[in-house]
VEXBAZA-85239 format. One record per residue: residue in three letters; x, y, z of N, C-alpha, C, CB in turn. Coordinates in steps of 0.1 Angstrom, whole numbers, padded with zeros to 4 digits, always signed. Each point is the difference from the previous one (the first is absolute). Glycine has a CB too. Layout:
REM residues N
AlaXYZXYZXYZXYZ...
//
This chain:
REM residues 131
Met+0008-0012+0000-0008+0012+0000+0009+0012+0000-0018-0012+0012Val+0015+0022-0021+0007+0012+0000-0009+0011+0005+0014-0008-0019Ala-0010+0014+0030-0007+0012+0005+0008+0012-0003-0012-0014+0018Ser+0007+0024-0024+0008+0012-0003-0007+0012+0004+0011-0012-0018Thr-0003+0022+0022-0005+0013+0003+0009+0010-0007-0010-0007+0022Ser+0005+0018-0025+0008+0010-0007+0001+0013+0008-0007-0010-0022Ala+0019+0016+0023+0002+0012+0006+0000+0011-0011+0014-0010+0019Gly-0025+0011-0026-0001+0009-0011+0003-0007-0013+0007+0018+0014Ser-0008-0011-0025+0002-0006-0013+0015-0002-0003-0021+0011-0008Ile+0023-0021+0000+0014-0003-0004+0005+0011-0009-0004-0025+0002Ser+0016+0030+0001+0007+0010-0009+0014-0005-0001-0015+0019+0007Gln+0022-0012-0016+0014-0004-0002+0009+0003+0012-0003+0005-0024Asn-0001+0004+0033+0008+0003+0012-0006-0006+0013+0007+0021-0012Gln-0020-0024+0012-0006-0005+0012-0007-0013-0003-0003+0023+0009Pro+0008-0034-0003-0006-0013-0002-0013-0002+0008+0022-0009-0005Ala-0030+0000+0001-0012-0005+0008+0006-0009+0010-0017+0003-0019Glu+0011-0003+0031+0004-0009+0011-0010-0012-0001+0009+0019+0015Arg-0004-0031-0016-0008-0011-0002+0004-0011+0010-0004+0005-0025Tyr-0005-0015+0027+0002-0011+0009-0005-0013-0006-0002+0015+0020Ala+0009-0026-0017-0005-0013-0004+0003-0009+0012+0004+0004-0024Thr-0012-0014+0026+0002-0010+0010+0006-0013-0007-0019+0009+0015Val+0031-0012-0010+0008-0011-0006+0005-0009+0011+0008+0014-0019Gly-0013-0027+0019+0004-0009+0010-0004+0004+0014+0019-0006-0015Gly-0030+0013+0016-0005+0005+0013+0006+0013+0004-0003-0023+0006Leu+0013+0029-0013+0006+0013+0004-0005+0011-0009+0021-0013+0008Arg-0023+0024-0003-0003+0012-0007+0012+0006-0006-0020+0004+0014Ile+0021-0003-0027+0012+0005-0007-0004+0013-0007+0009-0023-0004His-0001+0033+0007-0002+0014-0005+0009+0002-0012-0006+0009+0023Tyr+0000-0002-0033+0009+0003-0012-0005+0014-0005+0004-0025-0005Leu+0005+0031-0002-0002+0013-0007-0001-0003-0014+0013+0013+0017Asp-0023-0007-0023-0004-0003-0014+0000+0013-0008-0013-0020+0006Trp+0023+0021-0016+0000+0012-0008-0008-0002-0013+0023+0005+0009Gly-0030-0016-0010-0010-0002-0011+0006-0003-0013-0014+0015+0012Thr+0011-0006-0022+0004-0002-0014-0005-0013-0006+0021+0014+0005Ser-0034-0015-0005-0007-0011-0005+0005-0005-0014-0020+0007+0013Gly+0021-0020-0014+0004-0005-0013+0015-0001-0002-0021+0009-0009Lys+0029-0003+0018+0014-0001-0001+0006-0012+0007+0001+0025-0002Gln+0011-0029-0002+0007-0011+0007+0002+0003+0015+0011-0006-0022Pro-0014-0003+0031+0002+0002+0014+0015+0001+0004-0022-0012+0004Leu+0025+0021+0004+0013+0002+0006-0002-0001+0015+0010+0014-0020Ile-0005-0024+0027-0002-0002+0014+0013+0004+0007-0017-0018-0003Leu+0016+0027+0012+0012+0005+0008-0001-0006+0014+0001+0022-0014Leu+0011-0028+0018+0001-0007+0013+0011+0006+0008-0009-0021-0010His+0006+0026+0021+0010+0007+0009+0008-0010+0008-0015+0019+0002Gly+0025-0014+0004+0009-0008+0009-0005+0001+0014+0019+0004-0015Ile-0012-0012+0024-0003+0000+0014+0002+0014+0006+0006-0024+0002Gly-0015+0029+0006+0001+0013+0006-0006+0011-0009+0020-0008+0012Arg-0026+0004-0023-0005+0010-0010-0015-0003-0002+0022+0002-0011Val-0029+0006+0003-0014-0002-0003-0003+0004-0014-0006+0005+0024Ala-0006-0007-0028-0004+0002-0014+0003+0015-0004-0018-0018+0001His+0016+0027+0008+0002+0014-0003+0014+0004-0002-0019+0005+0014Thr+0028-0015-0012+0014+0002-0004+0001+0003-0015+0008-0016+0018Phe-0017+0012-0026+0000+0002-0014-0008+0012-0005+0003-0025-0002Asp-0008+0033+0011-0008+0011-0004+0007+0010-0010-0011-0002+0022His+0024+0004-0020+0007+0009-0009+0003-0007-0014+0010+0011+0021Leu-0009-0024-0021+0004-0007-0012-0012-0004-0009+0019-0009+0013Ala-0030+0005-0007-0011-0006-0007-0006+0010-0011-0005-0013+0020Pro+0003+0026-0017-0005+0009-0010+0008+0000-0013-0009+0014+0018His+0021-0018-0018+0009+0000-0012-0004-0011-0009+0018+0011+0012Tyr-0025-0021-0007-0003-0012-0008-0015-0002-0004+0019-0010+0012Val-0028+0019-0007-0014-0002-0002-0005+0001-0015-0003+0009+0023Asn+0011-0002-0031-0004+0001-0014+0002-0013-0007+0006+0024+0000Asp+0003-0033+0005+0004-0012-0007-0005-0013+0008+0020+0012-0009Tyr-0023-0011+0022-0003-0011+0008-0012+0003+0009+0024-0008-0001His-0031-0003+0005-0010+0001+0011+0009-0003+0013-0021-0008-0015Val+0024+0019+0022+0009-0001+0011-0007-0003+0013+0015+0016-0011Ile-0010-0027+0018-0005-0004+0013+0011-0002+0010-0020-0012-0012Ala+0020+0019+0023+0010-0001+0011-0007-0007+0012+0013+0020-0008Val-0007-0031+0013-0006-0008+0010+0006+0003+0014-0006-0018-0017Asp-0002+0019+0027+0005-0001+0014+0000-0015+0003-0009+0024+0007Met+0021-0029-0006+0001-0015+0003-0005-0002+0015+0019-0003-0017Arg-0023-0009+0020-0005-0003+0013+0009+0005+0011-0010-0021-0009Gly+0003+0027+0019+0008+0006+0011+0006+0013-0002+0004-0023+0006His-0007+0029-0018+0006+0013-0003-0012+0010-0004+0022-0011-0008Gly-0020+0024+0010-0009+0010-0004-0014-0003+0006+0013+0004-0021Asp-0023-0004+0012-0014-0003+0004-0004-0014-0003-0005+0024-0005Ser+0014-0033+0003-0003-0014-0002-0001-0007+0014+0010-0001-0023Gly-0017-0010+0024-0001-0007+0013+0012-0007+0004-0023-0003-0005Trp+0024+0001+0018+0011-0008+0006-0005-0014+0001+0008+0020+0013Asp+0002-0030-0015-0004-0014+0001+0000-0004+0015+0011-0004-0023Pro-0021-0002+0028-0001-0004+0014+0010-0010+0004-0024+0005-0001Gln+0029-0013-0009+0010-0010+0004+0014+0005-0003-0016-0018-0006Gly+0018+0030+0002+0013+0006-0002+0007-0006-0013+0002+0004+0024Ala-0010-0007-0034+0005-0006-0012+0005+0011-0010-0016-0020+0003Tyr+0029+0022-0003+0006+0010-0008+0012-0004-0008-0008+0016+0017Leu+0007-0029-0022+0011-0005-0009-0003+0005-0014+0003-0020+0015Val+0007+0020-0023-0002+0003-0014-0012-0007-0007+0025+0005-0001Glu-0026-0018+0005-0010-0009-0005-0014+0006+0003+0015-0020+0001Asp-0016+0026+0011-0013+0005+0005-0004+0012-0009+0005-0008+0024Tyr+0005+0017-0026-0002+0012-0009-0004-0005-0014+0016+0014+0014Val-0009-0024-0019-0002-0005-0013-0015-0005-0001+0024-0007-0003Ser-0028+0000+0013-0014-0005+0000-0010+0012-0001+0007-0021+0013Asp-0005+0031-0005-0008+0012+0000-0001+0006-0014+0005+0004+0025Ile+0007-0001-0030+0000+0007-0013-0006-0009-0011+0021+0012+0007Lys-0018-0025-0007-0007-0009-0010-0015+0001+0002+0021-0015+0000Gly-0026+0014+0012-0014+0001+0003-0006+0013-0005+0003-0015+0020Leu+0004+0026-0018-0005+0013-0005+0000+0000-0015+0009+0012+0020Ile+0001-0017-0027+0001+0000-0014-0012-0008-0005+0025+0001+0000Asp-0028-0013+0006-0011-0008-0004-0014+0007+0002+0013-0020+0006Gln-0015+0027+0005-0012+0007+0003-0002+0011-0010+0002-0006+0024Leu+0008+0013-0028-0001+0011-0009+0000-0004-0015+0011+0014+0017Asn-0009-0028-0019+0001-0005-0013+0010+0006-0009-0024-0006+0002Leu+0036+0008+0004+0011+0007-0008+0009-0011-0007+0000+0019+0017Arg+0004-0015-0029+0009-0008-0008+0010+0009-0007-0018-0018-0003His+0028+0012-0002+0011+0007-0008+0006+0011+0009-0012-0005-0022Ile+0014+0001+0034+0005+0010+0011+0014+0003-0001-0018-0009+0015Val+0022+0021-0012+0014+0004+0003+0001+0001+0015+0003+0012-0023Leu+0006-0018+0029+0002+0001+0015+0013+0008+0002-0011-0023+0004Trp+0010+0032+0006+0011+0009+0004+0001-0001+0015-0003+0015-0021Gly+0014-0020+0026+0001+0000+0014+0014+0004+0005-0016-0018+0001Asn+0017+0024+0011+0012+0003+0006+0002-0007+0013+0000+0022-0011Ser+0012-0027+0013+0003-0007+0013-0008-0013+0000+0007+0022+0012Thr-0015-0023-0001-0009-0012+0002-0010-0001-0012+0003+0001+0025Gly-0008+0011-0029-0009+0000-0011+0006-0005-0013-0011+0019+0010Gly+0024-0017-0012+0007-0006-0011+0001-0015+0001+0013+0021-0002Arg-0011-0026+0014+0000-0015+0002-0013-0006-0003+0018+0003+0017Val-0029+0004-0012-0014-0005-0002-0002+0000-0015-0008+0009+0022Ala+0012+0001-0030-0002+0001-0014+0007-0012-0007-0002+0025+0001Gln+0015-0028+0003+0007-0011-0005-0007-0013+0002+0021+0013+0004Val-0026-0016+0008-0006-0012+0002-0013-0002-0008+0009+0000+0023Ile-0017+0011-0024-0012+0000-0008+0003-0003-0014-0011+0016+0015Ala+0022-0010-0020+0004-0002-0014+0004-0014-0003+0007+0023-0001Gly+0000-0029+0011+0004-0014-0001-0011-0010+0001+0021+0007+0009Leu-0030-0005+0000-0011-0009+0002-0012+0002-0010+0006-0001+0024His-0008+0013-0029-0011+0003-0008+0003+0009-0012-0014-0001+0020Pro+0023-0004-0029+0004+0007-0012-0011+0004-0009+0022-0011+0002Glu-0033+0003-0001-0011+0002-0009-0007+0013+0003-0003-0024-0002Leu+0005+0030+0014-0007+0013+0003+0008+0012-0005-0009-0012+0020Leu+0021+0010-0024+0009+0011-0003-0001+0004-0015+0015-0007+0018Arg-0010+0019-0020+0000+0005-0014+0007-0010-0009+0001+0024+0009Pro-0008-0026-0021+0006-0010-0009+0013+0004-0006-0023-0006-0006
//
């Protein structure tokens, strides 16, 4: 189930605030829209949040549907009650979000832990990535 709310309309400089429930956790993401464009998913490192990409995302909205995710336990996303914060746990969340949003031909961009999450997703699910 995807539950989403918007903090105003999507613009090139201000994303919509959205939420999805993945594996029982509420996952927050920022959506810069650009319907019909290839998805670009931005994944932050430990100690960071989706808003880390606020300065960067507007540069890509003409070419991509930009989505920045607050990974579990970060920003406005839920905390796991069992303390599950391994790379595999983040991968499961992002894969679940991708499935719920029905995204394909994705470009993944991650830094630090987000980069590792992107690598694992690419290795396990190459069919989801840009051809």
